[in-house]
C-alpha angles and dihedrals in degrees: 000000000000101000090127097046108145093015126119127206138187114212116188123209090021108140089100143344122030094349094054090045089055092048091050092051094048092050090047087054092052105267130132114229141201110203126197137194137133101263116073096196093055090047092051090053091048093050090049088057093046093047124254091245089059104037147030134178143223117199121214147097113299093227094051111107095209091051091052091051092048094050094050092046090049092054092053096041096045101037103018100239147027123230108156138038123194112190102203104145113115137156136197108179096169137056120193145065115333091224089066097041125129103243092212087064090048090053090052092050092054093043093054101033100039115013095044090050089054091046093051089050092049093050096043088050094050094045101044122334095068092065102028106030125228143152140277128203122191121200108227127161141233083249085073092058100060139357112305112198116224093008096057100135091047087052091049090053091051090049086055090050089055091052092047087052091055094046093049091047090058094045098045102040136145100026098035125045121205123193140154140212125217112205128190118217111331121190100253135123089253092061096038096112089061097059116005112124092012105050095135091052093048093045092051089073091061118086088221089054096226140076122249127268128213087250090059090059096039094058092056093045089052090051092052092050093048132083087251084079095045093132096042121097137143092024132131113208115206113222105184114128088251095300096135089055087069095048092254130135 
């Protein structure tokens, strides 16, 4: 497929997991990508897999303003434009009841998961999307759709991401579309604590009887960025193997 031929995307948090899966799908569909994450070695390995003609990387913390500026400048300098932004970076450094949570950790979660997503959108808009149009996809979570015991502040941050998605969709239409996806458990290192050692048991709660893969998420993200979704904005697509049909999260 070449539906993204001539298009350029930034994908944050893309050295592995969902972010790398998204970058792989966009490259397969013809796009050039700039991937970001904190660890340079992992990013180098990811770019080698994507192909150096198709991808480059910028290492840094997603919530660092200078890193954001560098990544956006790199996209424009290396590939000549910027069309798409995929805000994938997310953290959840704590597991336990919200009532007992260290509020410094809560502040960090919101800074990385919510405020940095808004900052990336602001900067991509100012640098390229304002004049040329484009699309943004934010990676939320089904934990943002209903209470999520033991990961409550993470869920609250993803609920905020969904609301940010809707606000930006209103503000940036009609030339820029903004959507989100809300995955259930995807088999990545980030989600390992939710299924490792008991994957069959966890998957049994899903009507589809398996956990998600990065490719499951990447295909929907690619759809939302494409012209196939030209009349779709402000939406959050649940990708959960049917889990929310059962009342689960």
